[in-house]
Structures are given as structure tokens and as C-alpha cells.
C-alpha positions in Angstrom: -0.9 -22.7 12.6 -1.4 -25.8 10.5 -0.3 -26.1 6.9 -3.2 -26.9 4.7 -2.9 -30.3 3.2 -1.5 -30.1 -0.4 -3.3 -33.1 -1.9 -6.7 -34.0 -3.2 -9.2 -31.8 -5.0 -8.4 -28.1 -5.1 -10.8 -25.6 -3.6 -10.4 -23.5 -6.7 -10.8 -26.3 -9.2 -8.4 -26.9 -12.1 -6.1 -24.2 -13.0 -4.4 -22.6 -16.0 -2.6 -19.4 -16.6 -6.0 -17.6 -16.9 -6.8 -15.5 -13.8 -10.5 -14.6 -13.0 -11.3 -11.9 -10.5 -12.0 -13.4 -7.1 -11.6 -17.0 -8.3 -7.9 -17.5 -8.9 -6.5 -19.3 -11.9 -9.1 -21.3 -13.8 -9.2 -23.6 -16.8 -11.9 -23.4 -19.3 -14.3 -26.3 -19.7 -14.5 -28.2 -23.0 -16.7 -26.8 -25.7 -16.8 -23.4 -23.9 -15.6 -20.1 -25.2 -12.0 -19.5 -24.0 -11.7 -17.4 -20.8 -10.2 -14.0 -21.2 -7.6 -13.0 -18.7 -8.4 -9.9 -16.8 -6.1 -7.1 -17.8 -3.9 -6.0 -15.0 -3.8 -2.2 -14.4 -0.5 -0.5 -14.6 0.2 0.6 -11.1 2.9 3.0 -10.0 5.4 1.1 -7.8 6.0 3.8 -5.4 8.4 3.4 -2.6 6.9 4.4 0.7 8.3 4.2 4.2 5.5 5.1 6.6 6.3 6.2 10.2 5.4 3.9 13.1 2.8 6.5 14.1 1.2 9.2 12.1 -2.0 11.0 11.3 -3.2 9.8 7.9 -6.5 10.9 6.4 -7.5 12.4 9.7 -7.1 9.1 11.6 -4.6 8.6 14.4 -2.9 5.3 13.4 -0.1 3.2 14.8 1.3 -0.3 14.7 3.4 -2.6 16.8 4.8 -6.0 16.1 6.6 -8.6 18.3 8.1 -11.5 16.4 8.4 -14.9 18.0 11.8 -15.2 19.8 13.0 -17.9 17.5 12.1 -15.7 14.4 13.4 -12.3 15.5 16.5 -12.5 13.3 14.4 -12.5 10.1 11.7 -10.2 11.6 9.0 -12.8 12.1 6.6 -14.3 9.6 3.9 -11.6 9.7 3.6 -8.5 7.5 1.5 -5.4 7.7 1.0 -2.0 6.0 -1.1 1.1 6.2 -1.2 4.0 3.8 -3.5 6.7 2.4 -4.5 6.7 -1.3 -6.7 9.7 -0.9 -7.0 12.6 1.4 -10.0 11.1 3.2 -9.2 7.4 3.0 -6.9 5.1 4.9 -6.2 1.4 4.0 -4.4 -1.1 6.1 -3.7 -4.8 6.0 -2.1 -7.7 7.9 -0.8 -11.0 6.6 0.2 -14.0 8.6 2.5 -16.5 6.9 1.7 -20.2 7.6 4.6 -21.5 9.6 4.1 -25.1 8.5 6.0 -24.3 5.3 9.2 -24.1 7.3 9.2 -27.9 7.5 9.6 -28.0 3.7 12.5 -25.5 3.7 10.3 -22.6 2.6 10.4 -19.3 4.4 6.8 -18.6 5.5 7.4 -14.9 5.6 8.0 -14.5 1.9 4.5 -15.0 0.6 3.0 -12.9 3.5 5.4 -10.0 2.7 4.6 -10.2 -1.0 0.9 -10.1 -0.3 1.4 -7.0 1.9 3.6 -5.3 -0.6 1.1 -5.7 -3.5 -1.7 -4.7 -1.2 0.1 -1.5 -0.3 0.7 -0.8 -4.0 -3.0 -1.3 -4.9 -4.2 0.8 -1.8 -2.1 3.8 -3.1 -3.8 3.6 -6.5 -7.3 4.4 -5.0 -8.5 5.8 -8.3 -8.2 2.3 -9.9 -9.4 0.1 -7.0 -11.8 2.7 -5.5 -10.6 1.9 -1.9 -12.5 -1.5 -2.1 -10.9 -4.0 0.3 -11.8 -7.0 -1.8 -10.4 -5.4 -5.0 -7.1 -4.7 -3.2 -7.0 -8.3 -1.6 -7.8 -9.7 -5.0 -5.1 -7.8 -6.8 -2.5 -8.7 -4.1 -3.3 -12.4 -4.5 -3.1 -12.4 -8.3 0.3 -10.8 -8.2 1.9 -12.8 -5.4 3.9 -15.6 -6.9 6.1 -16.9 -4.0 5.7 -20.4 -2.7 3.8 -20.4 0.6 0.4 -19.4 2.0 -0.9 -16.8 4.3 -4.0 -15.4 5.9 -4.9 -11.9 4.7 -7.1 -9.0 6.1 -7.6 -5.7 4.3 -9.6 -2.8 5.9 -10.4 0.6 4.6 -11.6 3.7 6.5 -13.2 6.6 4.6 -14.2 9.7 6.5 -17.4 11.4 5.7 -19.4 14.5 6.8 -22.0 13.9 9.5 -25.5 13.5 8.2 -29.0 13.5 9.7 -29.5 9.7 9.3 -26.8 8.9 11.8 -27.7 11.9 14.2 -24.5 13.5 13.4 -22.5 10.7 15.1 -21.1 8.7 12.1 -17.9 10.2 11.0 -16.3 7.3 9.0 -17.2 4.1 7.2 -15.1 1.0 7.9 -15.0 -1.7 5.2 -13.1 -5.0 5.4 -12.3 -8.2 3.4 -10.8 -11.2 5.3 -9.4 -14.6 4.5 -8.3 -16.7 7.5 -8.1 -16.1 11.3 -6.5 -12.7 11.3 -9.1 -10.0 11.5 -10.5 -6.6 12.5 -12.5 -5.6 15.6 -14.2 -2.4 16.4 -14.3 -1.2 20.1 -16.8 1.4 21.3 -16.4 2.3 25.0 -14.4 -0.9 25.6 -16.9 -3.2 24.0 -16.8 -4.9 20.6 -19.6 -3.6 18.3 -18.3 -5.2 15.1 -15.8 -7.9 14.1 -14.8 -10.1 11.2 -15.6 -13.9 11.6 -12.8 -16.4 11.9 -12.4 -18.6 8.8 -11.2 -22.1 9.4 -11.2 -25.5 7.6 -10.9 -27.1 10.9 -9.4 -26.3 14.3 -6.0 -24.5 14.0 -6.1 -24.7 10.2 -7.4 -21.3 8.8 -8.4 -20.5 5.3 -5.3 -19.3 3.6 -4.3 -17.7 0.3 -1.6 -19.1 -2.0 -0.5 -19.3 -5.5 -2.7 -22.0 -7.1 0.0 -22.7 -9.7 2.4 -23.8 -6.9 0.0 -25.1 -4.2 -2.4 -27.9 -5.2 -4.9 -27.1 -2.6 -5.5 -23.6 -1.5 -8.2 -20.9 -1.0 -8.8 -18.0 -3.3 -10.3 -14.6 -2.7 -13.8 -15.7 -3.5 -14.0 -17.2 0.1 -13.3 -13.8 1.6 -15.8 -12.4 4.2 -16.6 -8.7 4.0 -18.7 -6.2 5.7 -18.9 -2.5 6.6 -19.8 -0.5 9.8 -20.4 3.1 10.6 -17.8 4.5 13.0 -18.4 7.2 15.6 -15.9 9.6 17.2 -13.8 7.8 19.8 -14.1 4.3 18.2 -11.0 2.2 18.1 -10.3 -0.2 15.3 -7.9 -3.1 16.0 -6.5 -4.9 13.1 -4.3 -7.9 14.1 -3.2 -11.4 13.4 -4.2 -14.4 15.5 -1.1 -13.9 17.6 -3.2 -11.2 19.4 -6.6 -12.7 19.2 -5.5 -16.2 20.3 -3.9 -14.9 23.4 -6.3 -12.0 24.4 -10.1 -12.0 25.2 -12.1 -9.1 23.9 -12.5 -7.7 27.4 -8.8 -7.6 27.9 -8.3 -5.6 24.6 -11.3 -3.4 25.6 -9.8 -2.7 29.0 -6.6 -1.4 27.4 -8.6 0.7 24.9 -10.5 2.3 27.8 -7.4 2.9 30.1 -5.3 4.3 27.3 -8.0 6.2 25.3 -6.2 9.5 25.8 -2.9 8.2 24.5 -1.8 7.8 20.9 -2.7 4.9 18.6 0.8 3.8 18.6 1.0 3.5 22.4 -2.3 1.6 22.4 -1.0 -0.8 19.8 2.1 -1.4 21.9 0.1 -2.1 25.0 -2.0 -4.7 23.2 0.9 -6.5 21.6 2.9 -6.6 24.9 -0.1 -7.9 26.8 -0.6 -10.7 24.2 3.0 -11.6 24.4 2.9 -11.7 28.2 -0.2 -13.9 28.2 1.5 -16.3 25.7 4.3 -17.0 28.2 2.1 -17.4 31.2 1.6 -21.1 31.8 -1.3 -20.5 34.1 -3.3 -18.4 31.7 -6.1 -20.2 29.8 -6.0 -18.3 26.5 -8.9 -18.3 24.0 -6.9 -20.6 21.8 -6.4 -23.1 24.7 -10.1 -22.8 25.8 -11.2 -23.8 22.3 -8.8 -26.7 22.2 -10.1 -28.0 25.7 -13.7 -27.5 24.5 -12.9 -29.6 21.4 -11.4 -32.4 23.6 -14.4 -32.4 25.9 -16.8 -32.6 23.0 -14.9 -35.5 21.5 -15.0 -37.4 24.8 -18.7 -36.6 25.3 -19.5 -37.7 21.8 -17.7 -41.0 22.2 -19.4 -41.6 25.6 -23.0 -41.1 24.3 -22.2 -43.2 21.3 -21.2 -46.1 23.5 -24.1 -45.5 26.0 -26.7 -45.8 23.3 -25.1 -48.7 21.4 -26.3 -52.3 22.2 -23.5 -54.5 23.6 -23.8 -58.2 22.7 -25.0 -60.5 25.4 -22.3 -62.5 27.1 -22.0 -66.1 25.7 -21.3 -67.5 29.2 -21.2 -66.6 32.8 -17.4 -66.5 32.6 -17.5 -63.6 30.0 -15.9 -60.4 31.4 -18.1 -57.3 30.7 -16.2 -54.1 31.2 -17.9 -51.6 33.6 -19.1 -48.3 32.2 -16.4 -46.2 33.9 -13.7 -48.3 32.4 -15.1 -47.8 28.9 -15.2 -44.1 29.4 -11.6 -44.1 30.7 -10.4 -46.0 27.6 -12.4 -43.7 25.3 -10.9 -40.6 27.0 -7.3 -41.9 26.6 -7.9 -42.7 22.9 -9.4 -39.2 22.4 -6.3 -37.7 23.9 -4.0 -39.7 21.7 -6.0 -38.9 18.6 -6.0 -35.1 19.5 -2.3 -35.2 20.1 -1.7 -36.8 16.7 -4.1 -34.5 14.9 -3.1 -31.3 16.7 0.4 -31.4 17.8 0.2 -27.9 19.2 -1.8 -29.4 22.2 0.5 -32.3 23.0 0.3 -34.1 26.3 1.1 -31.1 28.4 -2.2 -29.4 27.7 -0.5 -26.2 26.7 -2.5 -23.2 27.8 -1.1 -20.7 25.5 -0.5 -20.5 21.8 3.0 -20.1 20.5 2.9 -16.3 19.9 3.8 -14.1 17.1 1.6 -11.3 15.8 1.1 -7.8 14.6 -1.2 -5.4 16.4 -2.4 -2.5 14.4 -4.6 0.2 16.1 -6.5 2.9 14.5 -7.9 5.6 16.8 -10.9 7.4 15.2 
């Protein structure tokens, strides 16, 4: 994952100590009334150690995490939580710290862990935040002060009695709010029926939350995508970081969901995480991340080829002028494209890596 450039104009504009809901820290314009800071609710900082598998709010839920081998000592750079604020509600979240901060001597896990901690605190106070994923994400962002940046996904499930409008099939409502390339997918009979879109500034550089007081250029909660979907009995909700989705296609996850539908959510999460980890080490496996990288390379070469094909070359001044043949021009453009891609996206390199360096959390909710 690429660290967002910390120079130039900020996505959130000029900042001050005033925090606006969903917008981050803002600075009032001249000749305008002063902005009033949003009062922060007093939340109960409850200590909660959830089991790896449990039945919360009527949902079978489980989680499994495999850190990168080089990051196992500190537990990886991802963070997640799930807890129940009310009897019929379950909230969960995943955060993926941007590893590029390690080059500056900053632990990428700190900001992700802080986001996850404050998200869990907000989720337990459902009476204040009304189980709204955006409100929880916004609160976690406004209270996370560590240096760093992270993607962040919050999802909430609320059970409901079956009604006539859904033919008695809908048993719960899933809502989510997402910033970055982590996300949530809903599987029904092994097929994806709903998913959160990937948010990127450009390839391998996702949108990422950060403390605008410390990071000059960052995203704020106002860029979050959100949606909701009606869930039926037997649906499986997979909430995971890009370490899973970059190394597994939907049909692979769906196959695991179908084959292990009678097992617990914790077993299902473990199977998904282990399969993603196995794929990441398989040099012959063309992962979704690698496929996107190769498609980007081919588009660049094709664009350069057509640009040169339709451009007018100057006529040779004499018969001794050497005019390069078309295949030579295409070959040179291809090599230049490879050099530019290797410089812009070091994760590709010259070896055409087919897997993404893997680290991720897999969280499975069995409805």
C-alpha cells in the first residue's frame, strides 16, 4: 500500500482546532461567523475483551488474522473489533494501517489501532450514535491523534422481525461506511449480492484517514461510501482488509462459504484468511491485485501505441535519413512504460510479481 503524498493542497482544506462532523478540522473564512466545535459526548471507556468466536445479538460471528511474517512480533499493522451495543445490534470494523509510514520511522499500526479502539468505544454507546456506521467512523477519526494513516470500514447489523414487504425473508439490515480499499461483501448461496466499492486516489494508493493536524494531505470522513442491504437467513457477511480481497477472487470466497456453511463463523473466517495467505505465497497464482497491475501496464502500452500511430512523423530530409520501423517504436514504448511503472509502483518491479505482499484480517459474520 502506497503512502499518500504529504505535500500540496489538502483534501480537507485549511485546518484549525475546530472539528466539523464528517469534514475534519476546518478553518473559518474571513468575515464569516466563527465555527463552533461540535461537543464531544462523554462516553464510557469500557474495557471489553471479546472472544474469538461468539454469538452476539443473535449473529454467529468470528474473526481471524494472519500478520505478515516480518510483522508478527508486533502483531501486524491491521486492527479490528466487533461488539454489541444493544441486544439486537452488532457493530464491527477493520482498519489497515498504511505501511509506507515505516520508512519515516512511524509504526503504521498505531493509528489503525487507535481508530479501532475509538470505534469500539462508540459502538458500545449505541444510544448516542444510534448504531450509525458513519457516526461511529466520524467519532473514531475525530479522536484518533496518532501520526499515521489508515483505511477504515465500519458495518452494523440490526436484526428485525420479518415483515410482509420482504415476504418474511429479511431478518436483518446491514449498513456500512467505508474509506479506502478494505470493505464488506455479502454472500448469498456463494455469490456476492452486495459489496462496498474500492476507494483509491490511484492504483495501490487508497483513500486513507489521518489526523489533519499532523498530515498535510489526507482524507476525512466526508469521502466515505455508505449503503445498506436487507439480509436473509443464511447470508454471510465478510468484512476484511485488502490483504484478503487483493489475493482472493469472489468465487474463491464464495466457494469457501458454500463448503463450510454448516461450520461456525470462526472456522469460516480462518479458512478465508488461510486461503488468502496461501495465494499470496503462490508465485504461479495471478491474484486480483496482480491482474489489475498487468491490465494497467497493457493500457499504458496500448495508449502509447495508438498515440504514436495517429501522430504525424516529419518527412525525412534526405534519402539517408533512418526512419525507425513501427515494431521498433512499439518496443521502445513498451520498455519505457515498464520503467515508468516500476518507478511509480515499486510493488510491481521487474519480476512481475503475481501476488500482493499479504497481511490482513478476515472477519466473517454468519447470519
